[in-house]
KEFI-150308 format. One line per field, with one value per atom (N, C-alpha, C): residue in three letters; x, y, z. Coordinates in pm, whole numbers. Atoms other than C-alpha are relative to their C-alpha. Layout:
# residues N
code = (ALA;...)
X = (X;...)
Y = (Y;...)
Z = (Z;...)
***
This chain:
# residues 118
code = (MET;MET;MET;GLY;GLY;GLY;THR;THR;THR;PHE;PHE;PHE;GLU;GLU;GLU;TYR;TYR;TYR;SER;SER;SER;PHE;PHE;PHE;PRO;PRO;PRO;PRO;PRO;PRO;LEU;LEU;LEU;ARG;ARG;ARG;PRO;PRO;PRO;ALA;ALA;ALA;GLU;GLU;GLU;VAL;VAL;VAL;SER;SER;SER;THR;THR;THR;ALA;ALA;ALA;TYR;TYR;TYR;ARG;ARG;ARG;HIS;HIS;HIS;ALA;ALA;ALA;HIS;HIS;HIS;ASN;ASN;ASN;ASP;ASP;ASP;TYR;TYR;TYR;ALA;ALA;ALA;GLN;GLN;GLN;PHE;PHE;PHE;ALA;ALA;ALA;VAL;VAL;VAL;GLU;GLU;GLU;THR;THR;THR;GLY;GLY;GLY;LEU;LEU;LEU;ILE;ILE;ILE;GLY;GLY;GLY;CYS;CYS;CYS;ALA;ALA;ALA;ILE;ILE;ILE;PHE;PHE;PHE;PHE;PHE;PHE;VAL;VAL;VAL;ILE;ILE;ILE;LEU;LEU;LEU;VAL;VAL;VAL;THR;THR;THR;THR;THR;THR;THR;THR;THR;ARG;ARG;ARG;HIS;HIS;HIS;ALA;ALA;ALA;TRP;TRP;TRP;ASP;ASP;ASP;LEU;LEU;LEU;ILE;ILE;ILE;LYS;LYS;LYS;ASP;ASP;ASP;PRO;PRO;PRO;ARG;ARG;ARG;SER;SER;SER;LYS;LYS;LYS;SER;SER;SER;ALA;ALA;ALA;ARG;ARG;ARG;ALA;ALA;ALA;VAL;VAL;VAL;ALA;ALA;ALA;VAL;VAL;VAL;ALA;ALA;ALA;TRP;TRP;TRP;LEU;LEU;LEU;TYR;TYR;TYR;ALA;ALA;ALA;ALA;ALA;ALA;VAL;VAL;VAL;GLY;GLY;GLY;PHE;PHE;PHE;ALA;ALA;ALA;LEU;LEU;LEU;HIS;HIS;HIS;SER;SER;SER;THR;THR;THR;GLY;GLY;GLY;ASP;ASP;ASP;PHE;PHE;PHE;ASN;ASN;ASN;LEU;LEU;LEU;GLN;GLN;GLN;ILE;ILE;ILE;PRO;PRO;PRO;ALA;ALA;ALA;ASN;ASN;ASN;ALA;ALA;ALA;GLY;GLY;GLY;ILE;ILE;ILE;LEU;LEU;LEU;MET;MET;MET;VAL;VAL;VAL;LEU;LEU;LEU;ILE;ILE;ILE;GLY;GLY;GLY;LEU;LEU;LEU;ILE;ILE;ILE;HIS;HIS;HIS;ALA;ALA;ALA;CYS;CYS;CYS;SER;SER;SER;GLN;GLN;GLN;GLY;GLY;GLY;ARG;ARG;ARG;ASN;ASN;ASN;ASN;ASN;ASN;TYR;TYR;TYR;PRO;PRO;PRO;GLY;GLY;GLY;ARG;ARG;ARG)
X = (-89;12862;68;-66;13020;-90;93;12706;-73;70;12612;-22;13;12678;-104;103;12433;-137;128;12167;-55;47;12146;-79;73;12027;-152;147;11666;-53;41;11654;38;-55;11830;-108;95;11625;28;-11;11561;98;-88;11757;149;-140;12077;33;-32;12229;136;-134;12577;-7;-8;12660;102;-88;12809;44;-51;13032;-11;13;13005;-97;101;12747;60;-63;12997;-68;58;12807;-10;-3;12884;-135;129;12544;-98;90;12349;45;-50;12574;-26;22;12550;-148;144;12171;-46;39;12137;53;-62;12372;-50;34;12256;-145;140;11903;-11;27;11745;68;-60;11879;150;-143;12241;26;-15;12198;-22;28;12049;117;-115;12337;119;-111;12596;-23;34;12418;20;-15;12410;148;-144;12783;62;-57;12867;-44;50;12646;63;-61;12779;147;-141;13139;17;-10;13083;-34;34;12917;117;-117;13214;114;-106;13455;-27;34;13271;23;-27;13287;150;-146;13663;58;-49;13714;-26;34;13543;75;-71;13751;143;-133;14064;113;-103;14251;95;-86;14392;13;-23;14547;8;-11;14620;-138;136;14258;-74;62;14146;49;-55;14379;-63;65;14231;-144;139;13880;-9;0;13963;31;-30;14117;-125;123;13793;-98;98;13578;40;-47;13792;-15;10;13805;-146;141;13431;-61;52;13349;58;-63;13599;-57;58;13469;-145;141;13107;-16;8;13166;49;-57;13383;-88;83;13141;-123;117;12866;27;-31;13049;99;-97;13281;-20;12;13301;125;-115;13558;20;-13;13485;9;-22;13511;149;-146;13888;44;-31;14024;83;-82;14283;-85;87;14019;-96;90;13774;77;-83;14057;32;-27;14148;-123;123;13785;-24;20;13764;100;-101;14090;-38;40;13966;-122;115;13634;47;-54;13825;76;-75;14056;-92;94;13765;-65;66;13590;99;-101;13914;33;-27;13990;-118;119;13633;-8;-2;13663;106;-106;13992;-39;46;13828;-87;88;13576;78;-80;13862;83;-75;14009;-54;47;13998;-100;100;13700;-120;115;13462;-87)
Y = (-106;583;-40;23;618;-52;53;526;109;-111;868;-23;18;777;-105;101;486;43;-40;649;129;-127;985;-12;4;879;-3;-7;810;138;-133;1162;109;-97;1334;54;-56;1577;-55;58;1457;76;-79;1743;-18;25;1637;-141;132;1352;-51;39;1346;-79;77;1087;66;-64;1247;-101;87;1067;64;-75;1340;115;-105;1607;139;-131;1893;83;-57;1966;-116;112;1741;-24;17;1805;-77;70;1696;-145;135;1395;-86;75;1288;-33;25;1324;-108;101;1117;-137;129;844;-60;56;811;21;-26;952;83;-82;1125;-53;58;883;31;-32;930;146;-145;1308;35;-27;1307;-44;48;1099;93;-91;1325;134;-126;1636;-11;19;1495;-5;7;1415;139;-134;1766;93;-87;1939;-40;47;1723;40;-37;1783;150;-145;2157;43;-31;2166;-33;36;1982;99;-97;2218;132;-127;2522;-9;19;2380;1;0;2323;141;-137;2682;80;-75;2813;-50;58;2586;55;-62;2776;-94;88;2468;-60;67;2325;83;-81;2546;-85;85;2254;-48;39;2135;118;-120;2491;21;-15;2503;-100;101;2179;42;-43;2319;115;-110;2639;-53;61;2430;-68;64;2229;104;-100;2542;62;-55;2692;-102;105;2360;-27;27;2303;108;-109;2646;-10;12;2598;-114;114;2253;26;-28;2370;93;-92;2657;-64;61;2461;-112;113;2168;43;-45;2384;5;-13;2416;-100;98;2119;-128;127;1754;-19;-9;1834;-125;115;1540;-133;122;1287;-27;14;1344;-62;70;1094;81;-79;1334;102;-98;1599;-65;72;1351;-52;48;1207;108;-112;1547;31;-27;1604;-107;108;1263;7;-14;1319;113;-111;1654;-36;46;1500;-90;89;1229;76;-79;1483;79;-77;1697;-91;91;1399;-55;46;1273;109;-111;1616;24;-19;1641;-107;106;1306;28;-34;1415;115;-115;1738;-45;50;1537;-73;72;1360;92;-92;1676;-7;-4;1692;114;-103;1885;-8;16;1767;-111)
Z = (39;-19917;-131;126;-20257;-110;99;-20448;-77;64;-20585;-149;145;-20947;-36;25;-20913;53;-60;-20693;-58;54;-20872;-130;128;-21223;10;-8;-21112;39;-45;-20960;-99;95;-21251;-92;98;-21464;-139;134;-21819;-89;86;-21977;33;-38;-21794;-45;53;-21991;46;-43;-21838;130;-124;-21575;92;-97;-21266;104;-105;-21018;137;-125;-20752;-21;11;-20676;-2;-13;-20633;108;-120;-20312;99;-94;-20014;66;-66;-19857;-89;93;-20166;-18;20;-20219;123;-123;-19855;16;-11;-19861;-97;99;-20179;42;-32;-20052;131;-132;-19690;41;-36;-19677;127;-118;-19381;126;-120;-19122;4;5;-19234;24;-22;-19245;146;-141;-18895;88;-78;-18756;-16;26;-18921;71;-66;-18787;151;-145;-18432;37;-27;-18448;-6;13;-18569;113;-108;-18310;133;-125;-18025;7;3;-18130;20;-14;-18159;143;-140;-17815;93;-81;-17662;-23;31;-17840;69;-66;-17707;150;-143;-17353;29;-18;-17396;-12;16;-17512;127;-122;-17198;124;-114;-16968;5;-5;-16853;41;-57;-16724;-102;98;-17047;-127;120;-17311;-126;118;-17543;-46;37;-17532;-62;58;-17600;-143;135;-17903;-96;84;-18038;-28;19;-17986;-100;96;-18174;-140;129;-18453;-57;46;-18471;-54;44;-18495;-133;129;-18772;-112;102;-18960;-35;25;-18921;-88;84;-19064;-140;131;-19346;-82;71;-19436;-37;28;-19411;-120;113;-19651;-130;119;-19892;-55;42;-19902;-78;76;-20052;-150;142;-20384;-52;46;-20403;80;-72;-20301;87;-86;-20034;86;-91;-19801;-73;77;-20084;-19;6;-20074;133;-124;-19818;100;-92;-19672;75;-65;-19600;99;-90;-19451;121;-111;-19242;100;-90;-19101;85;-74;-19005;106;-97;-18834;115;-105;-18645;95;-86;-18518;86;-79;-18409;113;-104;-18222;107;-98;-18058;92;-82;-17940;104;-95;-17783;102;-96;-17626;101;-92;-17478;92;-81;-17356;109;-101;-17179;106;-94;-17021;91;-77;-16904;116;-106;-16702;109;-98;-16517;88;-86;-16362;143;-137;-15982;20;-27;-15855;-93;92;-16129;47)
***
């Protein structure tokens, strides 16, 4: 991570002479920096988190867990759209918010499995 400015020059078209530090597209930058394996891991994390969030939304027992799940879904859509035209997740505060929400979803999902009757 953080090696885009070093890994992009071999892939850069000849007519582009400017050195870029970021791709201005998180998906392209992530793909260049981590390759297929990193992209696959990130995709699995996002799909798993979204599946857990959807299960929390359907569970009527915890309103606070449902609120966290809705926050995750809104944030995920917002980050997904914003990342297509800007290097949104290269900003530590934005990446931190995304990681905190992922952690909260998984923590709420674990707590959901500990309810009586499960």
